[in-house]
ROSE-4610 file (N, C-alpha, C; in Angstrom, 1 decimal, always signed):
// ROSE-4610
residu = [M/M/M/K/K/K/I/I/I/K/K/K/Y/Y/Y/L/L/L/M/M/M/E/E/E/Q/Q/Q/W/W/W/G/G/G/I/I/I/T/T/T/F/F/F/M/M/M/I/I/I/P/P/P/F/F/F/T/T/T/I/I/I/T/T/T/L/L/L/I/I/I/V/V/V/L/L/L/I/I/I/G/G/G/G/G/G/A/A/A/F/F/F/L/L/L/A/A/A/V/V/V/V/V/V/Y/Y/Y/Q/Q/Q/E/E/E/Q/Q/Q/S/S/S/R/R/R/Q/Q/Q/E/E/E/K/K/K/M/M/M/L/L/L/L/L/L/N/N/N/N/N/N/A/A/A/E/E/E/N/N/N/L/L/L/A/A/A/D/D/D/G/G/G/V/V/V/L/L/L/S/S/S/A/A/A/R/R/R/T/T/T/V/V/V/F/F/F/A/A/A/K/K/K/N/N/N/Q/Q/Q/D/D/D/R/R/R/I/I/I/N/N/N/Y/Y/Y/D/D/D/S/S/S/K/K/K/G/G/G/N/N/N/Y/Y/Y/E/E/E/F/F/F/K/K/K/F/F/F/L/L/L/N/N/N/P/P/P/V/V/V/A/A/A/G/G/G/A/A/A/A/A/A/L/L/L/Y/Y/Y/I/I/I/D/D/D/E/E/E/I/I/I/N/N/N/E/E/E/L/L/L/S/S/S/D/D/D/V/V/V/R/R/R/I/I/I/K/K/K/Q/Q/Q/T/T/T/S/S/S/D/D/D/L/L/L/Y/Y/Y/R/R/R/N/N/N/P/P/P/N/N/N/V/V/V/K/K/K/P/P/P/D/D/D/P/P/P/W/W/W/E/E/E/E/E/E/K/K/K/A/A/A/L/L/L/E/E/E/A/A/A/F/F/F/K/K/K/E/E/E/D/D/D/P/P/P/E/E/E/L/L/L/E/E/E/R/R/R/Y/Y/Y/Y/Y/Y/G/G/G/K/K/K/V/V/V/K/K/K/G/G/G/S/S/S/D/D/D/S/S/S/T/T/T/F/F/F/N/N/N/Y/Y/Y/A/A/A/V/V/V/P/P/P/L/L/L/K/K/K/I/I/I/D/D/D/E/E/E/S/S/S/C/C/C/L/L/L/Q/Q/Q/C/C/C/H/H/H/G/G/G/E/E/E/P/P/P/A/A/A/G/G/G/E/E/E/M/M/M/D/D/D/I/I/I/T/T/T/G/G/G/F/F/F/V/V/V/K/K/K/E/E/E/G/G/G/Y/Y/Y/K/K/K/V/V/V/G/G/G/D/D/D/L/L/L/R/R/R/G/G/G/I/I/I/V/V/V/S/S/S/I/I/I/K/K/K/I/I/I/P/P/P/L/L/L/E/E/E/E/E/E/Y/Y/Y/Q/Q/Q/V/V/V/N/N/N/G/G/G/Q/Q/Q/E/E/E/R/R/R/V/V/V/Y/Y/Y/S/S/S/T/T/T]
num = [1/1/1/2/2/2/3/3/3/4/4/4/5/5/5/6/6/6/7/7/7/8/8/8/9/9/9/10/10/10/11/11/11/12/12/12/13/13/13/14/14/14/15/15/15/16/16/16/17/17/17/18/18/18/19/19/19/20/20/20/21/21/21/22/22/22/23/23/23/24/24/24/25/25/25/26/26/26/27/27/27/28/28/28/29/29/29/30/30/30/31/31/31/32/32/32/33/33/33/34/34/34/35/35/35/36/36/36/37/37/37/38/38/38/39/39/39/40/40/40/41/41/41/42/42/42/43/43/43/44/44/44/45/45/45/46/46/46/47/47/47/48/48/48/49/49/49/50/50/50/51/51/51/52/52/52/53/53/53/54/54/54/55/55/55/56/56/56/57/57/57/58/58/58/59/59/59/60/60/60/61/61/61/62/62/62/63/63/63/64/64/64/65/65/65/66/66/66/67/67/67/68/68/68/69/69/69/70/70/70/71/71/71/72/72/72/73/73/73/74/74/74/75/75/75/76/76/76/77/77/77/78/78/78/79/79/79/80/80/80/81/81/81/82/82/82/83/83/83/84/84/84/85/85/85/86/86/86/87/87/87/88/88/88/89/89/89/90/90/90/91/91/91/92/92/92/93/93/93/94/94/94/95/95/95/96/96/96/97/97/97/98/98/98/99/99/99/100/100/100/101/101/101/102/102/102/103/103/103/104/104/104/105/105/105/106/106/106/107/107/107/108/108/108/109/109/109/110/110/110/111/111/111/112/112/112/113/113/113/114/114/114/115/115/115/116/116/116/117/117/117/118/118/118/119/119/119/120/120/120/121/121/121/122/122/122/123/123/123/124/124/124/125/125/125/126/126/126/127/127/127/128/128/128/129/129/129/130/130/130/131/131/131/132/132/132/133/133/133/134/134/134/135/135/135/136/136/136/137/137/137/138/138/138/139/139/139/140/140/140/141/141/141/142/142/142/143/143/143/144/144/144/145/145/145/146/146/146/147/147/147/148/148/148/149/149/149/150/150/150/151/151/151/152/152/152/153/153/153/154/154/154/155/155/155/156/156/156/157/157/157/158/158/158/159/159/159/160/160/160/161/161/161/162/162/162/163/163/163/164/164/164/165/165/165/166/166/166/167/167/167/168/168/168/169/169/169/170/170/170/171/171/171/172/172/172/173/173/173/174/174/174/175/175/175/176/176/176/177/177/177/178/178/178/179/179/179/180/180/180/181/181/181/182/182/182/183/183/183/184/184/184/185/185/185/186/186/186/187/187/187/188/188/188/189/189/189/190/190/190/191/191/191/192/192/192/193/193/193/194/194/194/195/195/195/196/196/196/197/197/197/198/198/198/199/199/199/200/200/200/201/201/201/202/202/202/203/203/203/204/204/204/205/205/205/206/206/206/207/207/207/208/208/208/209/209/209/210/210/210/211/211/211]
x = [-219.5/-220.0/-220.4/-220.9/-221.3/-220.1/-219.0/-217.7/-217.2/-217.2/-216.6/-217.4/-218.8/-219.6/-219.3/-219.1/-218.8/-217.5/-216.5/-215.2/-215.3/-216.1/-216.3/-216.9/-217.9/-218.6/-217.7/-216.9/-215.9/-214.9/-214.5/-213.5/-214.1/-215.3/-216.0/-216.2/-216.6/-216.8/-215.5/-214.4/-213.1/-212.6/-212.8/-212.3/-212.9/-214.2/-214.9/-214.3/-214.2/-213.6/-212.2/-211.5/-210.0/-209.9/-210.7/-210.6/-211.0/-212.0/-212.4/-211.3/-210.7/-209.6/-208.4/-208.1/-207.0/-207.2/-208.5/-208.8/-208.7/-209.2/-209.1/-207.6/-206.8/-205.4/-204.7/-204.9/-204.3/-204.8/-206.1/-206.7/-206.1/-206.0/-205.4/-203.9/-203.2/-201.8/-201.7/-202.5/-202.5/-202.8/-203.8/-204.2/-203.1/-202.4/-201.2/-200.1/-199.9/-198.9/-199.3/-200.6/-201.1/-200.9/-201.3/-201.2/-199.7/-198.9/-197.5/-196.9/-197.3/-196.9/-197.4/-198.7/-199.2/-198.5/-198.2/-197.4/-196.0/-195.4/-194.1/-194.1/-195.1/-195.3/-195.5/-196.3/-196.6/-195.4/-194.6/-193.3/-192.4/-192.3/-191.4/-191.9/-193.2/-193.7/-193.5/-193.7/-193.5/-192.0/-191.2/-189.7/-189.3/-189.8/-189.5/-190.0/-191.2/-191.8/-191.0/-190.7/-189.9/-188.6/-187.9/-186.6/-186.8/-187.8/-188.1/-188.4/-189.2/-189.5/-188.3/-187.4/-186.2/-185.3/-185.3/-184.6/-185.0/-186.4/-186.9/-186.6/-186.7/-186.5/-185.0/-184.1/-182.7/-182.3/-182.9/-182.7/-183.1/-184.2/-184.7/-183.7/-183.2/-182.3/-181.0/-180.4/-179.2/-179.3/-180.4/-180.6/-180.8/-181.5/-181.8/-180.4/-179.5/-178.3/-177.3/-177.5/-176.5/-177.1/-178.1/-178.6/-177.6/-176.7/-175.7/-174.7/-174.3/-173.4/-174.1/-175.3/-176.1/-176.3/-176.6/-177.0/-176.0/-174.8/-173.8/-172.6/-172.0/-170.9/-169.6/-168.4/-167.2/-166.9/-167.5/-167.3/-168.3/-169.2/-170.2/-171.5/-171.6/-172.8/-173.9/-175.1/-176.3/-177.2/-177.5/-178.5/-179.3/-180.5/-181.4/-181.5/-181.2/-181.1/-182.4/-183.4/-184.6/-184.4/-183.3/-183.1/-183.2/-184.4/-184.7/-185.0/-185.3/-185.5/-186.5/-187.7/-188.7/-188.3/-187.6/-187.1/-186.0/-185.1/-184.0/-184.6/-185.5/-186.1/-186.9/-187.5/-188.2/-187.3/-186.0/-185.0/-184.9/-184.8/-184.7/-186.0/-187.2/-188.5/-188.7/-188.3/-188.5/-187.7/-186.5/-185.6/-186.3/-186.8/-187.4/-188.7/-189.5/-190.7/-190.4/-189.3/-189.0/-188.4/-187.7/-187.0/-187.9/-189.0/-189.8/-191.3/-192.1/-193.6/-194.0/-193.1/-193.5/-193.8/-194.7/-195.1/-194.9/-194.0/-193.7/-194.2/-194.7/-195.1/-195.0/-194.6/-194.7/-195.9/-196.9/-198.1/-198.6/-199.6/-200.1/-201.6/-202.3/-203.6/-203.5/-202.4/-202.1/-201.0/-201.2/-200.2/-200.0/-198.8/-198.4/-198.4/-198.0/-197.9/-199.2/-200.0/-201.2/-200.9/-199.7/-199.3/-199.2/-199.1/-199.0/-200.3/-201.4/-202.6/-202.9/-203.3/-203.6/-204.8/-204.7/-205.8/-206.6/-207.8/-208.6/-207.9/-207.0/-206.3/-205.3/-204.6/-203.7/-204.4/-205.6/-206.4/-206.7/-207.0/-207.2/-206.0/-204.8/-203.6/-203.3/-203.5/-203.2/-204.1/-205.4/-206.3/-205.9/-205.4/-205.0/-203.8/-202.9/-201.7/-202.1/-203.2/-203.7/-204.4/-205.1/-205.9/-205.0/-203.9/-202.9/-201.5/-201.1/-199.7/-198.6/-198.9/-197.8/-197.7/-198.7/-198.7/-197.5/-196.7/-195.5/-195.6/-196.6/-196.8/-198.3/-198.7/-200.1/-200.0/-200.6/-200.4/-201.5/-201.6/-202.6/-202.7/-203.3/-203.5/-204.8/-204.7/-205.8/-206.2/-207.4/-207.8/-208.5/-208.3/-208.9/-208.3/-208.5/-208.0/-206.5/-205.8/-204.4/-204.2/-204.2/-204.1/-202.7/-202.6/-201.3/-201.2/-200.0/-199.7/-199.3/-200.1/-199.9/-199.3/-198.4/-197.6/-197.4/-197.5/-197.3/-196.6/-195.7/-195.1/-195.3/-195.4/-195.6/-194.4/-194.6/-193.6/-193.9/-193.0/-193.2/-192.4/-192.9/-192.2/-191.0/-189.8/-188.7/-188.1/-187.0/-186.5/-186.2/-185.7/-185.3/-186.5/-187.7/-188.9/-189.5/-189.1/-189.8/-189.6/-188.4/-188.2/-189.3/-189.8/-190.8/-192.2/-192.3/-193.6/-194.0/-193.2/-193.5/-194.3/-194.1/-194.8/-194.0/-194.7/-196.1/-196.9/-198.0/-198.9/-199.3/-199.3/-199.7/-198.5/-197.4/-196.2/-195.6/-195.1/-194.5/-193.1/-192.9/-191.6/-190.6/-189.4/-188.4/-188.7/-189.6/-189.9/-191.0/-191.7/-192.8/-194.2/-194.2/-195.5/-195.8/-197.0/-197.4/-197.2/-196.6/-196.3/-197.6/-197.6/-198.8/-198.9/-197.8/-197.8/-197.6/-196.9/-196.7/-195.7/-195.8/-194.8/-194.1/-192.9/-192.1/-193.0/-193.0/-193.8/-195.1/-195.5/-196.8/-196.7/-197.8/-197.8/-197.8/-196.8/-196.8/-197.4/-197.2/-197.7/-197.3/-197.2/-196.8/-195.9/-195.1/-194.5/-195.4/-195.9/-196.8/-196.1/-196.2/-195.6/-196.6/-196.6/-197.6/-196.8/-196.9/-196.2/-197.2/-197.1/-198.0/-197.9/-199.0/-199.1/-198.9/-199.1/-199.2/-198.0/-196.8/-195.6/-195.5/-195.8/-195.7/-196.7/-197.9/-198.9/-198.6/-198.0/-197.6/-196.5/-195.5/-194.4/-194.9/-195.9/-196.4/-197.2/-198.0/-198.7/-197.8/-196.7/-195.7/-195.1/-194.8/-194.2/-195.1/-196.4/-197.4/-197.5/-197.7/-197.9/-196.7/-195.5/-194.3/-193.9/-194.7/-194.4/-194.7]
y = [+66.6/+66.8/+68.3/+68.9/+70.3/+71.2/+70.8/+71.6/+71.4/+70.2/+69.9/+70.7/+70.7/+71.4/+72.9/+73.5/+74.9/+75.2/+74.3/+74.6/+74.6/+73.6/+73.6/+74.8/+75.3/+76.5/+77.7/+77.7/+78.8/+78.8/+77.6/+77.4/+77.9/+77.6/+78.0/+79.5/+80.0/+81.5/+82.2/+81.7/+82.3/+82.2/+81.0/+80.8/+81.6/+81.9/+82.6/+84.0/+84.8/+86.2/+86.1/+85.1/+84.9/+84.7/+83.8/+83.4/+84.6/+85.3/+86.5/+87.6/+87.8/+88.7/+88.3/+87.0/+86.5/+86.7/+86.4/+86.6/+88.1/+89.0/+90.4/+90.8/+90.4/+90.7/+90.2/+89.0/+88.4/+89.1/+89.4/+90.1/+91.5/+92.2/+93.5/+93.5/+92.5/+92.4/+92.1/+91.3/+90.9/+92.2/+92.9/+94.1/+95.2/+95.2/+96.1/+95.8/+94.4/+94.0/+94.3/+94.0/+94.3/+95.8/+96.7/+98.1/+98.5/+97.9/+98.3/+97.8/+96.7/+96.2/+97.1/+97.5/+98.3/+99.7/+100.2/+101.5/+101.3/+100.2/+99.9/+99.8/+99.1/+99.0/+100.3/+101.1/+102.4/+103.3/+103.3/+104.0/+103.5/+102.2/+101.6/+102.0/+101.9/+102.2/+103.7/+104.6/+106.0/+106.3/+105.6/+105.9/+105.4/+104.2/+103.7/+104.7/+105.1/+106.0/+107.4/+107.9/+109.1/+109.0/+107.8/+107.6/+107.5/+106.9/+106.8/+108.1/+108.9/+110.3/+111.1/+111.0/+111.8/+111.4/+110.1/+109.7/+110.3/+110.4/+111.1/+112.6/+113.2/+114.7/+114.9/+114.1/+114.2/+114.1/+113.1/+112.9/+114.1/+114.7/+115.9/+117.0/+117.2/+118.3/+118.1/+116.9/+116.6/+116.9/+116.5/+116.8/+118.3/+118.9/+120.4/+121.2/+120.8/+121.5/+121.2/+120.1/+119.7/+119.8/+120.7/+120.8/+121.3/+122.2/+122.7/+121.6/+120.8/+119.7/+118.7/+118.5/+117.5/+118.0/+119.3/+119.8/+120.6/+120.9/+121.6/+120.6/+120.6/+119.7/+120.5/+119.9/+120.5/+121.8/+122.0/+123.2/+124.3/+124.0/+125.0/+125.0/+123.9/+123.8/+123.2/+123.8/+123.4/+122.5/+121.3/+120.4/+119.8/+120.1/+119.6/+118.1/+117.4/+115.9/+115.3/+116.1/+115.6/+114.9/+115.3/+114.8/+115.9/+116.4/+117.5/+116.8/+117.6/+117.0/+115.9/+116.0/+115.0/+113.8/+113.9/+112.7/+112.0/+112.8/+112.2/+111.4/+112.0/+111.3/+110.1/+110.1/+109.0/+107.8/+108.0/+106.9/+106.1/+106.9/+106.3/+105.6/+106.2/+105.6/+104.3/+104.3/+103.1/+101.9/+102.2/+101.2/+100.6/+101.5/+101.0/+100.2/+100.7/+100.0/+98.6/+98.5/+97.3/+96.3/+96.7/+95.8/+95.5/+96.1/+95.9/+96.0/+95.7/+95.9/+97.3/+98.1/+99.5/+100.2/+101.1/+101.9/+103.4/+104.0/+105.5/+106.2/+107.4/+108.1/+109.6/+110.4/+111.8/+112.2/+112.8/+113.1/+114.5/+115.0/+116.3/+116.4/+117.4/+117.5/+118.1/+118.7/+119.2/+118.3/+117.0/+116.0/+116.2/+115.9/+115.9/+114.5/+113.5/+112.2/+111.4/+110.9/+110.1/+108.9/+108.4/+107.3/+107.6/+108.9/+109.3/+110.1/+109.9/+110.5/+110.1/+111.1/+110.8/+109.9/+109.0/+108.1/+108.9/+108.3/+109.0/+109.4/+108.5/+108.9/+110.0/+110.0/+111.0/+112.4/+112.3/+113.5/+114.2/+113.3/+113.8/+114.4/+113.8/+114.3/+115.7/+115.8/+117.1/+118.1/+117.8/+118.8/+119.2/+118.2/+118.5/+119.5/+119.3/+120.2/+121.6/+121.7/+122.9/+123.7/+123.0/+123.6/+124.1/+123.4/+123.8/+123.8/+125.0/+125.1/+124.7/+124.7/+124.4/+122.9/+122.1/+120.7/+120.0/+119.2/+118.7/+117.2/+116.5/+115.1/+114.7/+113.8/+113.3/+111.8/+111.0/+109.6/+108.9/+107.6/+106.7/+105.4/+104.4/+103.1/+103.0/+102.4/+102.2/+100.7/+100.4/+99.0/+98.6/+97.4/+96.9/+95.5/+95.1/+93.8/+93.8/+94.9/+95.0/+96.2/+96.0/+97.1/+97.7/+99.0/+99.7/+100.8/+101.2/+102.4/+103.4/+104.5/+105.5/+106.8/+107.3/+108.5/+109.5/+110.8/+111.8/+113.0/+113.6/+114.9/+115.8/+117.1/+118.1/+118.4/+118.7/+119.2/+120.6/+121.5/+122.9/+123.5/+124.5/+125.1/+125.9/+125.7/+126.6/+127.2/+127.9/+128.6/+127.7/+126.5/+125.5/+125.0/+125.1/+124.6/+125.6/+126.9/+127.9/+127.8/+127.3/+127.2/+126.4/+125.4/+124.5/+124.8/+125.3/+125.4/+126.8/+127.7/+129.1/+129.9/+131.2/+132.1/+132.4/+132.8/+133.1/+131.8/+131.6/+130.5/+130.4/+129.1/+128.9/+128.9/+129.4/+129.3/+127.9/+127.5/+126.2/+126.2/+125.1/+125.0/+124.2/+124.0/+123.3/+121.9/+121.3/+119.8/+119.6/+120.7/+120.6/+120.7/+120.9/+121.1/+122.5/+122.8/+124.2/+124.5/+125.7/+126.1/+126.4/+126.1/+126.2/+127.6/+128.3/+129.7/+129.7/+128.7/+128.6/+129.7/+130.0/+130.9/+130.1/+130.7/+130.0/+129.9/+128.6/+128.4/+127.7/+127.7/+127.1/+125.6/+124.9/+123.4/+122.9/+122.2/+121.5/+120.2/+119.4/+118.1/+117.4/+116.1/+115.3/+114.1/+113.7/+112.3/+111.4/+110.4/+109.4/+108.1/+107.5/+106.3/+105.3/+104.1/+103.1/+101.8/+101.5/+100.3/+99.2/+98.0/+96.9/+96.6/+96.3/+96.0/+94.6/+93.7/+92.3/+91.7/+92.0/+91.5/+92.1/+93.3/+93.9/+93.3/+93.0/+92.4/+91.0/+90.2/+88.8/+88.8/+89.7/+89.7/+90.2/+91.2/+91.7/+90.6/+89.8/+88.7/+87.7/+87.4/+86.4/+87.0/+88.3/+88.9/+88.9/+89.2/+89.2/+87.9/+86.8/+85.5/+84.9/+85.4/+84.9/+85.6/+86.7/+87.5/+86.7]
z = [+42.7/+41.3/+41.1/+42.2/+42.0/+41.8/+42.6/+42.5/+41.1/+40.6/+39.2/+38.2/+38.4/+37.4/+37.4/+38.7/+38.8/+38.1/+38.3/+37.7/+36.2/+35.7/+34.2/+33.7/+34.4/+34.1/+34.1/+35.2/+35.3/+34.2/+33.8/+32.7/+31.4/+31.1/+29.9/+29.9/+31.1/+31.2/+31.0/+31.4/+31.3/+29.8/+29.2/+27.9/+26.8/+27.0/+25.9/+25.7/+26.8/+26.6/+26.2/+26.8/+26.4/+25.0/+24.4/+23.0/+22.1/+22.5/+21.8/+21.8/+23.0/+23.1/+22.2/+22.2/+21.4/+19.9/+19.5/+18.1/+17.7/+18.6/+18.3/+18.2/+19.1/+19.1/+17.8/+17.5/+16.3/+15.0/+15.0/+13.8/+13.7/+14.9/+14.9/+14.4/+14.9/+14.5/+13.0/+12.5/+11.1/+10.2/+10.6/+9.9/+9.9/+11.1/+11.2/+10.2/+10.1/+9.2/+7.7/+7.4/+6.1/+5.7/+6.7/+6.5/+6.3/+7.1/+7.0/+5.6/+5.2/+3.9/+2.7/+2.8/+1.8/+1.8/+2.9/+3.0/+2.4/+2.7/+2.2/+0.6/+0.1/-1.3/-2.0/-1.4/-2.0/-2.1/-1.0/-1.0/-2.1/-2.2/-3.2/-4.6/-4.9/-6.2/-6.5/-5.5/-5.7/-6.0/-5.3/-5.5/-6.9/-7.3/-8.6/-9.7/-9.6/-10.5/-10.6/-9.5/-9.4/-10.2/-9.9/-10.6/-12.1/-12.6/-14.0/-14.6/-13.9/-14.4/-14.4/-13.4/-13.4/-14.6/-15.0/-16.2/-17.4/-17.6/-18.8/-18.8/-17.6/-17.6/-17.8/-17.3/-17.5/-19.0/-19.6/-21.1/-21.9/-21.5/-22.2/-22.0/-20.8/-20.5/-21.2/-21.3/-22.0/-23.5/-24.1/-25.5/-25.8/-24.8/-25.0/-24.9/-24.0/-23.9/-25.0/-25.7/-26.8/-28.2/-28.4/-29.7/-30.7/-30.3/-31.3/-31.7/-30.7/-31.0/-32.0/-31.7/-32.6/-34.0/-34.1/-35.4/-36.2/-35.6/-36.3/-36.6/-37.8/-38.0/-37.6/-37.8/-37.4/-38.2/-39.3/-40.2/-39.9/-39.0/-38.6/-39.5/-40.3/-41.1/-40.3/-40.4/-39.6/-40.4/-39.8/-40.3/-39.2/-39.1/-38.1/-38.1/-37.0/-37.0/-36.4/-36.1/-35.5/-34.2/-33.5/-32.1/-31.1/-31.1/-30.1/-28.8/-27.7/-26.4/-26.3/-26.9/-26.9/-27.6/-28.7/-29.5/-28.7/-28.1/-27.3/-26.1/-25.4/-24.3/-24.7/-26.0/-26.5/-26.7/-27.0/-27.1/-25.7/-24.7/-23.3/-23.0/-23.3/-23.0/-23.8/-25.0/-25.8/-25.2/-24.7/-24.1/-22.9/-22.0/-20.8/-21.1/-22.0/-22.4/-23.0/-23.7/-24.3/-23.3/-22.3/-21.4/-20.2/-20.0/-18.8/-19.1/-18.1/-18.2/-17.9/-17.5/-17.2/-18.5/-18.5/-19.7/-19.4/-20.2/-20.0/-21.3/-21.1/-22.3/-22.0/-23.1/-23.0/-23.8/-23.1/-23.8/-23.5/-24.2/-24.1/-24.6/-24.2/-24.8/-26.2/-26.5/-27.9/-28.4/-28.4/-28.9/-30.4/-30.8/-32.3/-32.8/-32.0/-32.5/-32.0/-32.9/-32.4/-31.6/-31.6/-30.8/-29.3/-29.0/-27.6/-27.1/-27.8/-27.4/-25.9/-25.1/-23.7/-23.5/-22.6/-22.2/-21.1/-20.7/-19.7/-18.4/-17.9/-16.7/-16.9/-18.1/-18.4/-18.6/-19.2/-19.3/-18.0/-17.0/-15.6/-15.0/-15.3/-14.8/-15.4/-16.7/-17.4/-16.8/-16.6/-16.0/-14.6/-13.8/-12.5/-12.5/-13.4/-13.5/-14.0/-14.8/-15.3/-14.2/-13.4/-12.3/-11.2/-11.0/-9.9/-10.5/-10.9/-11.5/-10.6/-9.3/-8.3/-8.0/-8.6/-8.4/-9.0/-8.3/-8.8/-9.3/-8.8/-9.2/-9.0/-9.8/-9.7/-9.8/-8.9/-8.9/-8.2/-8.4/-7.7/-8.4/-7.6/-8.1/-9.0/-10.1/-11.0/-11.1/-10.6/-10.6/-11.9/-12.3/-13.5/-13.8/-15.0/-15.5/-15.3/-15.6/-15.4/-14.5/-13.2/-12.2/-12.3/-12.2/-12.3/-11.3/-11.0/-10.2/-11.3/-11.4/-12.4/-11.7/-12.4/-11.9/-13.0/-12.8/-13.8/-13.2/-14.0/-13.6/-14.8/-14.5/-15.6/-16.5/-17.7/-18.6/-18.9/-18.4/-18.5/-19.7/-20.3/-21.4/-20.9/-21.4/-21.1/-22.4/-22.3/-23.5/-24.6/-24.3/-25.3/-26.1/-25.6/-26.2/-27.2/-27.1/-27.9/-29.4/-29.8/-31.2/-31.9/-31.3/-31.9/-31.4/-30.2/-29.6/-29.2/-29.4/-29.0/-30.0/-30.0/-30.8/-32.1/-33.2/-33.2/-33.5/-32.8/-33.0/-34.4/-35.0/-36.3/-37.3/-36.9/-37.8/-37.8/-39.0/-39.1/-38.4/-37.6/-36.9/-37.8/-37.2/-38.0/-38.2/-37.4/-37.6/-38.5/-39.0/-39.9/-39.3/-38.0/-37.2/-37.0/-36.7/-36.4/-35.0/-34.7/-33.4/-32.6/-31.3/-30.5/-29.9/-29.8/-29.2/-27.7/-27.2/-25.7/-25.3/-24.0/-23.4/-22.3/-21.9/-20.8/-19.6/-19.0/-17.8/-18.1/-19.4/-19.7/-19.6/-19.3/-19.3/-20.7/-21.1/-22.4/-22.4/-21.3/-21.3/-20.0/-20.0/-18.8/-19.3/-18.3/-18.4/-17.6/-18.3/-17.7/-17.5/-16.3/-16.0/-15.4/-15.9/-15.4/-15.1/-13.8/-13.3/-12.9/-13.5/-13.1/-11.7/-11.0/-9.6/-9.3/-10.2/-10.0/-9.2/-9.7/-9.1/-7.6/-7.4/-6.1/-5.1/-5.6/-4.8/-4.4/-5.3/-5.0/-4.0/-4.2/-3.2/-1.9/-1.9/-0.6/+0.1/-0.6/+0.1/+0.7/+0.0/+0.5/+1.8/+1.8/+3.0/+4.2/+3.9/+5.0/+5.6/+4.8/+5.4/+6.0/+5.7/+6.3/+7.5/+7.8/+9.0/+10.3]
C-alpha cells in the first residue's frame, strides 16, 4: 500500500509540471501562429494598398502626359475638356469605390471639392508628409465600428500641375479656381486608401484555427 501510494504521489508530482509545460508550449505555439498570421495579413494589406495607390498615380501620369491629345482637335483648335490629371484619376477611383468596399480619395488641406475634404486621419497623414518631406507612405490600422487599414501616399507638385496650381497665387486658373501658388516639389495633397479589415480578420481566424 505504501509503495502504491508513493507511486501515485510520484505520478501526480510528475504530471503537474508536465501538464504546465505542455500548456505553455501549446500556448506559445498558438501565439506564434497568431503573430505569423497577423504579419501575413499586414503584408497583404500593405501590398494591396500600394497597388491601388500605384493605379491612381499611374492614371494621373497618363492624363498629364496626354493633355494636348485630350484638349486639341485634329485641326489644332484648343478646348479644355476638364479631364486634367486629378479628374482622370477620379474616374479610376470612382470605379474602384463602386466595385468594392475599398475607399480611395484624392484630398488636400487646400481642397477644392468639398466632397474630398480630409477627415481626421487624413489630416494627420497630411501633417506627417509636411513634417517629413522624405516620407513616402503613411499607414496604420484604425479601430472602430468599421475597422480599416488606412494608407496614404503624397501628391507632389510637378510641372504639369503648375497651370492650375502654380503662381501667381490668387490668379484664376483654367478650371475656374484660384491658383494656390505652389512650386515644383511642394506637397499638394495625398492619395488616401481605406481597406475594411473585417474580411481579412475572418479569413485570418479561419486560417489560425485550421493550423
